[in-house]
C-alpha positions as CSV (number, residue, x, y, z in Angstrom):
1,X,37.2,-19.4,30.1
2,X,36.4,-22.6,28.3
3,X,32.8,-22.8,29.0
4,X,30.1,-22.9,26.3
5,X,26.5,-24.0,25.8
6,X,25.2,-26.3,23.2
7,X,21.4,-26.6,23.1
8,X,20.4,-27.2,26.7
9,X,23.8,-28.4,28.0
10,X,26.8,-26.4,29.3
11,X,30.4,-27.7,29.0
12,X,33.0,-26.6,31.5
13,X,36.7,-27.3,31.5
14,X,37.8,-27.0,35.1
15,X,40.9,-27.5,37.2
16,X,41.0,-28.0,41.0
17,X,43.7,-28.4,43.7
18,X,43.8,-30.8,46.6
19,X,45.4,-29.0,49.5
20,X,46.0,-31.1,52.6
21,X,47.3,-30.0,56.0
22,X,47.3,-31.9,59.3
23,X,44.6,-34.4,58.0
24,X,42.4,-31.5,56.8
25,X,41.5,-30.5,53.2
26,X,40.8,-26.9,52.1
27,X,37.4,-26.5,50.6
28,X,35.4,-23.5,49.4
29,X,31.9,-22.6,48.5
30,X,30.0,-19.6,47.1
31,X,28.6,-17.5,49.9
32,X,25.1,-18.8,50.5
33,X,25.7,-21.8,48.3
34,X,24.7,-25.3,49.3
35,X,27.8,-27.4,48.6
36,X,31.6,-27.3,49.0
37,X,34.2,-27.9,46.3
38,X,38.0,-27.8,45.9
39,X,39.7,-24.5,45.0
40,X,40.2,-24.0,41.3
41,X,38.2,-22.8,38.4
42,X,37.8,-22.7,34.7
43,X,40.7,-23.0,32.3
44,X,41.2,-20.2,29.8
45,X,41.8,-20.8,26.1
46,X,45.6,-21.3,25.5
47,X,46.4,-22.3,29.1
48,X,47.5,-25.7,30.2
49,X,45.6,-27.2,33.1
50,X,48.6,-26.4,35.4
51,X,48.7,-22.8,34.3
52,X,45.0,-22.4,34.8
53,X,45.2,-23.8,38.3
54,X,48.1,-21.5,39.2
55,X,46.1,-18.5,37.9
56,X,42.9,-19.5,39.7
57,X,44.7,-20.0,43.0
58,X,46.5,-16.6,42.6
59,X,43.2,-14.9,41.9
60,X,41.2,-16.6,44.6
61,X,43.7,-17.2,47.4
62,X,46.4,-14.6,46.6
63,X,49.0,-17.3,46.9
64,X,51.5,-19.0,44.6
65,X,50.6,-22.7,44.3
66,X,53.1,-25.5,44.0
67,X,51.3,-27.9,41.7
68,X,52.1,-31.6,42.3
69,X,50.9,-34.7,40.6
70,X,47.7,-35.3,38.7
71,X,45.3,-37.3,40.9
72,X,42.1,-37.6,38.9
73,X,40.7,-36.7,35.5
74,X,36.9,-36.6,36.0
75,X,34.1,-36.3,33.6
76,X,31.0,-35.2,35.5
77,X,27.4,-35.0,34.3
78,X,25.0,-33.1,36.6
79,X,22.1,-30.7,36.8
80,X,23.0,-27.3,38.2
81,X,20.9,-25.4,40.8
82,X,19.4,-23.3,38.0
83,X,18.2,-26.5,36.2
84,X,20.8,-26.5,33.4
85,X,22.5,-29.8,32.5
86,X,26.3,-29.8,32.7
87,X,29.1,-31.8,31.2
88,X,32.3,-30.9,33.1
89,X,35.8,-32.1,32.5
90,X,38.1,-31.5,35.5
91,X,41.8,-32.2,36.3
92,X,42.5,-32.6,40.0
93,X,46.0,-31.9,41.1
94,X,47.7,-32.4,44.5
95,X,48.8,-28.9,45.5
96,X,50.4,-27.0,48.3
97,X,51.7,-23.6,49.3
98,X,55.0,-22.4,50.7
99,X,55.3,-23.6,54.4
100,X,55.0,-20.1,55.7
101,X,51.7,-19.5,54.0
102,X,49.1,-17.9,56.3
103,X,46.4,-20.1,54.7
104,X,47.8,-23.1,56.7
105,X,47.3,-21.2,59.9
106,X,43.6,-20.2,59.2
107,X,41.6,-21.7,62.0
108,X,38.3,-20.1,61.0
109,X,36.5,-19.8,57.7
110,X,37.8,-16.9,55.6
111,X,36.4,-15.0,52.6
112,X,37.7,-15.0,49.1
113,X,36.7,-12.7,46.3
114,X,36.2,-14.1,42.7
115,X,35.3,-11.1,40.6
116,X,32.1,-9.9,42.4
117,X,31.4,-13.3,43.9
118,X,32.2,-13.9,47.6
119,X,33.4,-17.4,48.5
120,X,34.1,-18.9,51.8
121,X,37.2,-21.1,52.3
122,X,37.6,-23.5,55.3
123,X,39.7,-26.4,56.4
124,X,37.7,-29.7,56.9
125,X,38.9,-32.8,58.7
126,X,39.2,-35.6,56.2
127,X,37.5,-38.0,58.6
128,X,34.3,-35.9,58.6
129,X,33.9,-35.2,54.9
130,X,30.9,-37.6,54.7
131,X,29.0,-35.0,56.9
132,X,29.4,-32.3,54.3
133,X,27.8,-31.7,51.0
134,X,30.9,-32.0,48.8
135,X,30.9,-31.9,45.0
136,X,31.7,-34.0,43.1
137,X,30.6,-36.8,45.4
138,X,33.5,-39.1,44.6
139,X,35.8,-36.8,46.5
140,X,34.3,-37.9,49.9
141,X,36.0,-41.3,49.6
142,X,38.7,-40.2,47.1
143,X,40.3,-37.7,49.5
144,X,40.5,-40.3,52.3
145,X,43.0,-42.4,50.2
146,X,44.7,-40.5,47.4
147,X,45.4,-42.7,44.3
148,X,49.0,-43.7,43.6
149,X,48.5,-43.2,39.9
150,X,46.1,-40.9,38.0
151,X,42.6,-42.3,37.9
152,X,39.9,-41.5,35.3
153,X,36.5,-41.0,36.9
154,X,33.1,-40.8,35.2
155,X,30.6,-39.3,37.7
156,X,27.1,-39.4,36.2
157,X,24.8,-37.7,38.5
158,X,22.1,-36.8,36.0
């Protein structure tokens, strides 16, 4: 994983997929965690962002992802729950699964296993995202109207 610490700051190189279905978006969170985020994870050395996203989705959702266009490149600066400062670079891709995927039929939250970490995945109506704690915050509005071309975002929440 491309994740390292320099002094008091941690750098993450992350990828995430925007999966839409019937005006809903698939989000996940760490069990007991306080915020939701898009499926994805850290890229490994030597992987392209697309390869990293495909691997992460295969590991977390046991599904083969069809990666679409790049929506956002985001540089996020934030303080983690443990107090560490983060500088994160994330590529956000439009993504979907084969039409017969059982994920599209999930009406209730379902568990995912990432190593020893339990995560919860759930479909959320796009119209109600403002009611949820979604990270990074630009996604609340960004998911309502996807950009036509790739957009560069700087999200400085320090």
